[in-house]
C-alpha positions as CSV (number, residue, x, y, z in Angstrom):
1,M,-5.9,-30.3,-5.5
2,S,-2.7,-29.3,-3.5
3,E,-2.3,-25.7,-2.1
4,A,0.5,-25.0,-4.7
5,E,-2.2,-26.1,-7.6
6,I,-4.7,-23.9,-6.2
7,M,-2.7,-20.9,-5.9
8,E,-1.4,-21.4,-9.4
9,R,-5.0,-21.7,-10.8
10,I,-5.9,-18.5,-8.7
11,G,-3.0,-16.7,-10.1
12,A,-3.6,-17.5,-13.6
13,A,-7.4,-16.6,-13.2
14,C,-6.4,-13.2,-11.6
15,Q,-4.0,-12.7,-14.5
16,N,-6.9,-13.5,-17.1
17,V,-9.2,-10.8,-15.4
18,M,-6.4,-8.2,-15.6
19,G,-5.9,-8.9,-19.2
20,M,-9.4,-8.8,-19.8
21,F,-9.6,-5.4,-17.8
22,M,-7.1,-4.1,-20.5
23,A,-9.0,-5.3,-23.4
24,V,-12.3,-3.6,-22.0
25,C,-10.4,-0.5,-21.6
26,G,-8.9,-0.8,-25.2
27,A,-12.5,-1.4,-26.6
28,P,-15.2,-0.4,-24.3
29,D,-17.9,-0.6,-26.8
30,D,-17.2,-4.3,-28.1
31,P,-19.8,-6.6,-26.5
32,A,-17.6,-9.7,-27.6
33,V,-14.7,-8.3,-25.2
34,A,-17.2,-7.4,-22.4
35,E,-18.5,-11.1,-22.7
36,Q,-15.1,-12.3,-22.3
37,A,-14.1,-10.2,-19.6
38,N,-17.4,-11.4,-17.7
39,G,-16.5,-15.2,-18.4
40,A,-13.0,-14.5,-16.8
41,L,-15.0,-12.8,-13.8
42,R,-17.4,-15.8,-13.6
43,E,-14.4,-18.0,-13.6
44,L,-12.3,-16.3,-10.8
45,D,-15.4,-16.5,-8.8
46,A,-16.2,-20.1,-9.2
47,L,-12.7,-20.8,-8.3
48,M,-12.7,-18.7,-5.2
49,R,-16.0,-20.2,-4.1
50,A,-14.7,-23.7,-4.7
51,V,-11.7,-22.8,-2.5
52,A,-13.7,-21.2,0.3
53,G,-16.2,-24.1,0.4
54,A,-19.1,-22.2,-0.6
């Protein structure tokens, strides 16, 4: 994967996390929204670990 592709994927994952943060703020008691937000964080974490070689 090229550096540009990596940056694009990280950018998209960060936008997804930010969108889910807004969703959680709008529906703090909705477990489905919380699970989606958790999934977005796990996806970003996995991508960052892969890039870091961890």
